[in-house]
N, C-alpha and C positions, 0 to 999 in steps of 0.2 A: 210700460214706456215713461220716460221722464218727459216733464216738460215744464217749460219758461213760464212761471208766472209774474205778475207784478211784484208781489212780496221777494221775489229773489231779486227782480230790477233793482229794488230799492236796496238790497244788500250789497250789492256787487260795487268795487272800487271804482269801474269804469263809467257808473252813473254817478259820479260825487256832485252833490250838489242839488239832489232830486229829493225833493220834501212833499209828503203827501199832506193836501190840505183840505181833502173831504174824498168821503165813499172808501172808507175803511174797512167797511164789510165785505168789499170784490176784491181784496187785493190777491186772492187765490184765483182771480181770472188767468186763464192763461193767455199767452201772446206766441203767435205763430208767423206775425208779420207788422211791416210798419207802412203806415201812411201819413201824408201831410195834408194838413187843412188850413190854407190860406185863402186862395184864391176861389176855391168849390163854393165857399158859400158868401161869394158874390152875389147880390141879386139877380144881376144881368146874367149870371152863369149857372145860376142854382140852378134851375129845371132840368139844366143839360148836364152836370155833372154830379150834383148827389145822387142820381138813379146810379150811376156805375161806380163810386167810389164808397169805402168805407165797407169793409166786409166783417164778420165776426171775427173775432180772436186778433184784432189788429189794433196795435197800439198808436196813436192817433197824437201826432206832434203839429202844435200850432204856437206861431208867433202872435196871433191875436190880429193880425193885419185885418184881417177881414170884418174887424168888430171895432177897428180906430173911430169909425161914425157913428157907431151903435153896440157902445158897450154891455147895453142889456141884452144883446142878443145871444151871449153864452149861453142863457140857460135853453134855449133855442138849439144850440150845439148841441150838449150834454143830452137833450132829450131825443136827439134824431141818433148820436153815435150810441147811447144806450139802448135805443130800438134797434138801432143793426148788430146789436149783441158785439160792439166793439171793447177791447180789454180795457181801456181806461185813456185820457187824455192827459196830453204830458203841455205844458204851456211855457212859453218862454217869452216873458212878456215885455219884449224889448220898446214898447211904447208906453210901458208903465202904466196901462189902462186899470181903472177899478174893479177889481173882480168883485161881482154882486155876491153878498150874503145871500142872496136868496137862491142862486144857481147853486152856491156850494151846500144848501139847505137842500135842496133837491136831489143834488149827486149824493148826499149823505144817507136820503130816505131810499135813492132806489140802488143805492150800493154801488156806484158807480165810480171808481177812484180819478178824481183829478189830482193832478203831481204840478208843482210847480220848481222849475228849475232856478237855482240859485246860483249857479255858477256859469259865469259870464264866458267860461272857456269850453261851455258845450255846447257843439253845433251839431245841425240836424245832421248833417251828413255822416260826422264821428259817430253819434248815436245810432243812426240806421248800420251802420258797417258793425259796431259792437254788438248790435243785437242780431244781426244775420250770423257773424261769428258765434255766439253764444247759442242760435238755434242750429247751426253746421255742428256744433258740438254734441248736441243733443242726440243729432241722426247719427254720429259715429256713435254714442256710447249705445244705441241700441242695435247698430252695424255691428259692433265686435262683441256684443252678447250674442246676438245669434252667432257668430262665429264659435265663439267658446263653446255654445251649446250644440253646434254641430260636434265640434270637435269631440265632446265628450258621449255624443249619441253614437256615432259611429266608430264601426272598430279602429283599432289604430292601426291596422296596415291597410285602409281603406288608403284610396288611390288619392283622395280629394285631401288628405290629413296635412301633407305638405303644402298645399295650396292656401289650405286656411290659417296656418302657421305662418306662410309669408305675407298672408291678409293683415295679420296681427301686428307682425315686425319681422319686414326683410331681413333684418341685421342681427337676429336671434342668433347666438354662438350654440356650440353644441351639447357645454353643460350648463344644466338649468335646474333651478331651485325658485319654487313659489310659495309665496305667502299669500294666505289667504285672510280678508279682515270682515268678518261676519257681524251684522247688525242684526238685531231682532225685527227691523222695520226697514221699509226702502229707504235705500241711499241717496239722496238729494245731491243737486248738482253743485252746491256749496260747500257738502261735506267732502266731494269728490275733488272740488277744487284746493280745499283747506288740505288734503291730503297732497296732491299734486305739489302745491307751491313747496310743501316741506319736503317732498322727495326732491325736486327740483334745486331748493337751495343746499341741499346736501349733497346735489352731486350725484343721483340715484337714479335720473331718470335720462342715463345714456343711450346712445342711439344702439346698444344693446339690452336695453330692459323696456320693461311695457307696463303704466298703470291701466287696469279695465274696471269699469263695474260689470258687475255680476252678479243678477239676483239682488238679493240682499247684502251684499257686500263687495269688497275690492279687492282685484286680484293683483296683486304684483307679481310681475315675472323677471327674475333676475338669472341674467346670463355670462358666460363666461368662456373661454376657450381654455379656461387652466383652473379648474374646481379639484384638481387633482388630488391636492392633500389637505384639501380643507373637509371641514364636519359641517352640516347642516345646523348643527347647535350653535356652532361659532358663530356661522355666517349670519344666524338669525340674533345671537346676542348683539351684534355689531349693527342691525338695523333697528332691532327695537327696541334696545337700552340706548340707543343713539337718536338719531333724526325722527325717528316714530315712535319715541316713548309718548310723545302725549296723545296718541291712539291706543294705547294699552287699556284705557280704562272704558274706551267707547266700543270695543269691538270684542270679540272672539278668534282669538287669533290662532290659525292652523301653519304648519311649517311643512313642508313635504320634505322629500329625500333629496338627495342630490342626484340628478340621472346624466347620464354621461353620452347619452345619443340623442339629438336633436327631434327624432321620433319620439321619445319618449315624454310628449310635451302633454299630451292626454294624461297619462298616471302621474306626472309632475301636478296636474291642477287637481284631479281627484284625491289625490295624497292631502293635498293642502285644504282642501273643502272638507274632506272627512274628518282631520285632525281639527279644525274649527269646531266641530260638534262638542269635542271633549277637553275644551282648555276650561280650567279651573281658576279662575281671577279671584282674589289676588296672590293665590298659593304659589303661582307660577306665570309669567310677560305671556306666554303662550306655550300652543300644543305641538309637539314635532310628532311626526307621522311613524319616527322610528321607535319611539316610546308607548305606542299605543298597546301594546303589548297583543293580547288576544283579540281583542277590537280590530286591528288590520286584518286577521284571518276571517273574522265573522263579516266585516262590512261588505265583502261582496257576494257573501252567498245569504244574508239574514233574512232575505225574504221569498228564499225557496220554501216551497211546502213543508220538505222534512224540518227545517229549522224552526217555523212557524208553529207545526205541531208538537214541537219537544215544547218550547216557550209556553205554550198556551195551556198543556198540561201541567207545569209549575205554577202559573200563576194566576189563569182562569179561576181555579177553585179558592184563591186567596179574594179576588176580587167579589167573587160571586157570595161569599161568606160576609166579606166587608159591608156590601151592598145590602145584603138581608137583615144582618145584625148591628149596623154601625159601630163597627170595630175599625181597627187599624193595621190589620195583619201584612199587608203588602207594604205599608209605609215603615213598621218595624222591620221586616224582611229587608226591605233598601238599606234602612239604617245600620242593619246588622251586617249587612255585605259591605258597607261605607265605611266601617269602624272595624273591617278585618277581625269580625267575628268577635269583638269586645266588647260583653254584656254591660260594663260601667259606662263606658263611653258612649253606646246606644242609649242606655237609660238616661242620661245625662242631656244628649242632645234631643231625647224626644221629651224631655222634660217629667219622666216617669221614674218609680222605684225599679231598681235591679230585680226586686221578686216579680213585677209585672210585666218585665219584659220577659224574664222566665217561663212565664204563665204564657204571653204570647208566642214566644218562641214553641213551647209543646203545644199550640191550637195549630200552628204552619206545618209543625212536623208530622201531625195526624192527617192535616189535608193532602200532603202532597206523599204520604206513606212513605217517608225517610225522617229521619232527624235530622233537623238543619245545623244541628250543631257536631254531626260527624263528617270528617271531610267528605266523603260522599252526597251528603245531601247539602252543605255548604256551597260544595262545587255546583250540583245541579241548579241551585238557586241562583248562584251568582252567573253562570251562563246564561240562564233564561232572562235576567235583569240585561246582561249584555247584549243579548240579542235584540230585544224589545228596545233599548236605545240604539242599536246600528240602524233600527229600521225607520227611525225618526232623521235619519241624514237624507236628505236630499240634495241630488247634484244639480 
């Protein structure tokens, strides 16, 4: 689940003028609501309101009105908010009160972020609205991720598929292409916003298209009523070499085939995710499903028992031998297949002499009971490695 943190608040443009002045160790604190501290700390109302106000993960806004006559009370405020597990304190110092260095040192020591607003155009109402918009966006991220998960989990012709598709985008057209931008780590809200802004600027987020976060990546659903004469590769070129070019180095990009029935959205998303796992950057800017070759056949069935037994019969003896003898037979086999059976290129890639590679290939042949130099042996090792690679793919 995505979270809104103090660090992200400090990075978003709608919070311009926010300056962290203490408590940097707490910028990973989560924010899930806002509160205002002004009258609550008035001594006449203190006992009544402070018991009810300020809850965990709340960003507290204050003008320091309550401290006009006692600026030193700021440290008591920080102590209270820190004890209540609030996220941070945001100060708009409209009275130009001195901010105690002692209070800031205390905030540093307890990792409680204190932020000073330098922008006079930042009003509490505006800050609260922007924060709740951000929180709503995070809720939508999780909601749509769950919907995509349902689409991929349930059968293509399940009665709910149409309903889920409509929830993603009621205006999707019948012809659909999907691109999946896969990252090795969770995609943050700021990374989503970065791509969203680029897509909006380029006119790619019309009512027909959607950009969603799904697992460790971003899913772009591109639809039209007329892709009939288009090729997936041509459309991908227009997107990836143009407005989305800056993202090619950050993500492994998979491109689906074009599907001409809206009910095929499940297959479209699957193909884009599958393809992303085989993207080799910088050799090419993306991987299309149409050029996956035999992997496109293996992917739906790679975890079947028969497939697993076959791959294990080839690769397990190599792994066991490597483990017992500290050799690199499996790595040699992978490189040999990757370099299309070229011994010289394999030797160069592994920084070994060609004769060493020949010796290792001979050992591999003995263990798999078939010469890896023969078409049959080469094919068996290649397919076993491909099955294993396909098993690493997660929808």
